[in-house]
C-alpha positions as CSV (number, residue, x, y, z in Angstrom):
1,M,-20.1,-21.9,-9.7
2,M,-17.1,-19.9,-11.0
3,D,-19.3,-18.8,-14.0
4,V,-21.8,-17.4,-11.5
5,I,-19.1,-15.6,-9.6
6,N,-17.5,-14.2,-12.8
7,W,-20.9,-12.9,-14.2
8,S,-21.7,-11.4,-10.8
9,Y,-18.5,-9.4,-11.0
10,A,-19.3,-8.5,-14.6
11,I,-22.7,-7.0,-13.5
12,C,-20.9,-5.2,-10.6
13,V,-18.4,-3.7,-13.1
14,L,-21.3,-2.6,-15.4
15,V,-22.9,-0.8,-12.4
16,G,-19.5,0.8,-11.6
17,L,-19.0,1.9,-15.2
18,V,-22.5,3.4,-15.4
19,C,-21.8,5.4,-12.2
20,Y,-18.2,6.2,-13.1
21,A,-18.5,9.7,-14.3
22,R,-20.5,10.8,-11.2
23,I,-18.2,9.3,-8.6
24,E,-16.2,12.1,-7.1
25,S,-13.5,10.0,-5.4
26,K,-10.7,9.4,-7.8
27,P,-9.4,6.3,-6.0
28,L,-12.9,4.8,-6.1
29,R,-13.1,5.6,-9.9
30,Y,-9.7,3.9,-10.3
31,F,-11.1,0.9,-8.4
32,V,-13.9,0.6,-10.9
33,V,-11.3,0.4,-13.7
34,F,-9.2,-2.1,-11.7
35,L,-12.3,-4.2,-11.1
36,A,-13.0,-4.3,-14.8
37,I,-9.4,-5.4,-15.5
38,N,-9.5,-8.0,-12.7
39,T,-12.9,-9.4,-13.9
40,S,-11.6,-9.6,-17.5
41,A,-8.6,-11.5,-16.3
42,D,-10.8,-14.0,-14.4
43,F,-12.9,-14.6,-17.5
44,F,-9.7,-15.1,-19.5
45,L,-8.3,-17.6,-17.0
46,T,-11.6,-19.5,-16.8
47,G,-11.6,-20.2,-20.6
48,A,-7.9,-20.0,-21.5
49,P,-6.9,-22.8,-23.8
50,L,-3.7,-23.6,-21.9
51,A,-2.2,-26.7,-20.4
52,S,-3.1,-27.1,-16.8
53,E,0.4,-26.4,-15.5
54,R,0.9,-23.3,-17.6
55,L,-2.6,-22.0,-16.6
56,T,-1.8,-22.5,-12.9
57,L,1.5,-20.5,-13.2
58,L,-0.3,-17.8,-15.2
59,T,-3.1,-17.6,-12.6
60,R,-0.6,-17.3,-9.8
61,G,1.4,-14.6,-11.7
62,I,-1.7,-12.5,-12.3
63,Y,-2.9,-12.7,-8.7
64,V,0.4,-11.8,-7.1
65,V,0.5,-8.7,-9.3
66,L,-3.1,-7.6,-9.0
67,K,-3.7,-8.2,-5.3
68,P,-1.1,-5.6,-4.1
69,I,-2.6,-3.1,-6.6
70,E,-6.1,-3.8,-5.2
71,Y,-5.0,-3.3,-1.6
72,G,-3.2,-0.1,-2.6
73,L,-6.5,1.2,-4.0
74,F,-8.3,0.4,-0.8
75,V,-5.6,2.3,1.2
76,A,-6.1,5.3,-1.2
77,I,-9.9,5.2,-0.9
78,F,-9.9,5.0,2.9
79,G,-7.0,7.4,3.2
80,Y,-9.3,10.4,2.8
81,T,-10.9,9.6,6.1
82,Q,-7.5,9.3,7.8
83,A,-5.5,12.2,6.4
84,G,-2.9,13.6,8.7
85,K,-2.7,10.7,11.0
86,P,0.2,8.3,11.6
87,Y,-2.0,5.4,10.6
88,R,-2.0,6.6,7.0
89,T,1.8,6.3,6.8
90,I,1.7,2.9,8.3
91,A,-1.0,1.9,5.8
92,W,1.1,3.0,2.8
93,A,4.1,1.2,4.2
94,S,2.0,-2.0,4.3
95,V,1.2,-1.4,0.6
96,G,5.0,-1.5,0.0
97,I,5.4,-4.6,2.0
98,L,2.7,-6.4,0.1
99,A,4.1,-5.2,-3.3
100,L,7.6,-6.6,-2.3
101,L,6.0,-9.9,-1.3
102,G,4.2,-10.1,-4.6
103,L,7.3,-9.3,-6.5
104,Y,9.3,-11.9,-4.6
105,Q,6.7,-14.6,-5.3
106,L,6.5,-13.6,-9.0
107,L,10.3,-13.7,-9.6
108,F,11.5,-16.4,-7.2
109,D,8.7,-18.5,-5.9
110,L,6.0,-18.8,-8.5
111,D,6.4,-22.6,-8.7
112,N,5.3,-22.9,-5.1
113,N,1.7,-23.9,-4.7
114,S,1.2,-21.3,-2.0
115,A,2.7,-18.4,-4.0
116,A,-0.6,-16.6,-4.7
117,T,-2.1,-17.9,-1.4
118,N,0.7,-16.1,0.6
119,V,-0.1,-12.8,-1.1
120,I,-3.8,-13.2,-0.7
121,L,-3.5,-14.0,3.0
122,V,-1.3,-11.1,3.8
123,K,-3.5,-8.8,1.7
124,G,-6.6,-10.1,3.6
125,V,-5.1,-9.5,7.0
126,F,-3.9,-6.0,6.0
127,T,-7.4,-5.2,4.6
128,L,-9.0,-6.3,7.8
129,V,-6.8,-4.0,9.8
130,L,-7.6,-1.2,7.4
131,V,-11.4,-1.5,7.6
132,L,-11.3,-2.2,11.4
133,N,-9.5,1.1,11.8
134,Y,-12.2,2.8,9.7
135,F,-14.9,1.4,12.0
136,Y,-13.0,2.4,15.1
137,E,-12.8,6.0,13.7
138,L,-16.6,5.9,13.3
139,L,-17.1,4.7,16.9
140,I,-15.0,7.5,18.4
141,S,-16.4,10.2,16.1
142,D,-18.5,13.0,17.6
143,E,-20.1,13.8,14.3
144,V,-23.7,12.8,13.4
145,L,-23.2,10.1,10.8
146,Y,-25.7,8.7,8.3
147,L,-23.9,5.4,7.7
148,T,-26.5,3.8,5.4
149,R,-25.9,6.7,3.0
150,D,-22.1,6.5,3.1
151,P,-20.5,4.5,0.3
152,L,-17.3,4.0,2.4
153,F,-19.4,2.3,5.1
154,W,-20.7,-0.2,2.6
155,L,-17.3,-0.8,1.1
156,A,-15.8,-1.4,4.5
157,T,-18.6,-3.8,5.4
158,A,-18.1,-5.7,2.2
159,L,-14.3,-6.0,2.8
160,L,-14.8,-7.0,6.4
161,F,-17.3,-9.7,5.6
162,F,-15.3,-11.1,2.7
163,N,-11.8,-11.0,4.1
164,A,-12.9,-12.4,7.6
165,G,-14.1,-15.5,5.8
166,N,-11.4,-15.6,3.1
167,V,-8.4,-15.4,5.5
168,V,-9.7,-18.5,7.3
169,V,-10.7,-20.5,4.3
170,T,-7.6,-19.7,2.2
171,G,-5.3,-20.2,5.2
172,F,-6.6,-23.7,6.0
173,Y,-7.6,-24.9,2.5
174,H,-4.4,-26.5,1.3
175,R,-3.6,-28.0,4.7
176,L,-7.1,-29.4,5.0
177,Y,-7.0,-30.7,1.4
178,E,-4.2,-33.1,2.3
179,Y,-6.4,-34.8,4.9
180,S,-9.9,-34.5,3.4
181,P,-10.3,-33.0,-0.1
182,S,-14.1,-33.2,0.1
183,I,-14.3,-31.2,3.3
184,A,-11.8,-28.7,1.9
185,K,-13.9,-28.2,-1.2
186,S,-17.0,-27.8,0.8
187,M,-15.3,-25.3,3.0
188,Y,-14.4,-23.3,0.0
189,Y,-18.0,-22.5,-0.7
190,V,-17.7,-19.9,2.0
191,N,-15.5,-18.0,-0.5
192,Y,-18.2,-18.3,-3.2
193,V,-20.8,-16.8,-0.9
194,G,-18.3,-14.1,0.2
195,N,-17.7,-13.1,-3.4
196,L,-21.4,-12.8,-4.2
197,V,-22.0,-10.6,-1.1
198,L,-18.9,-8.6,-2.1
199,C,-20.3,-8.0,-5.6
200,V,-23.7,-6.8,-4.2
201,L,-22.0,-4.4,-1.7
202,Y,-19.6,-3.1,-4.3
203,G,-22.6,-2.2,-6.4
204,V,-24.2,-0.5,-3.5
205,T,-21.0,1.5,-2.9
206,F,-20.9,2.7,-6.5
207,I,-24.6,3.7,-6.6
208,L,-24.4,5.6,-3.3
209,A,-21.3,7.4,-4.4
210,T,-23.3,8.6,-7.4
211,R,-26.3,9.6,-5.2
212,N,-24.1,11.5,-2.8
213,N,-22.9,13.6,-5.8
214,K,-26.4,14.3,-6.9
215,A,-27.4,15.3,-3.3
216,D,-24.4,17.7,-3.1
217,E,-25.3,19.3,-6.4
218,E,-28.9,19.9,-5.2
């Protein structure tokens, strides 16, 4: 199943790279580059010829570094819709908090089984708050909005769908695994479905960002 997930991300990255030059938002272009790096890391970790213990530590180390960067890019992307508001300051402060947590886990707590999980959970909660604020801004807006044409809408939808499931699954996985490994593994399939949906909606986001540019030029 991980091969399917990895190749789904690879296709998503390919779409992003094709669209890259025509995406106006710099943070969104940076996110395409990040996604390419992250996907390459996942392919490497899947096939790395390392002992199990070393591979586990390497995986945790990569995740606690990459997850805060990913969240920072999300804040930058959505920051353009929240310029001049106190929420933007709070959002960037949350990036600092997540970065410090990742640094702590990397330097002092990497042997802990939940080292990467802690960072992923906090990042998931922060991301949910970020996108829920975006949707709240849409609800109170007086502007006429064409949401299906807005790449940010699809990105926010992707992050809401994925993180709502991921926070629950990741939060309970290790605890549930102690009592019933089979149920825990079955529950983790929610994450697989979430990743597939995420890839599709990322692709939609990149394509719409390109189409918006074409529409502006016309």
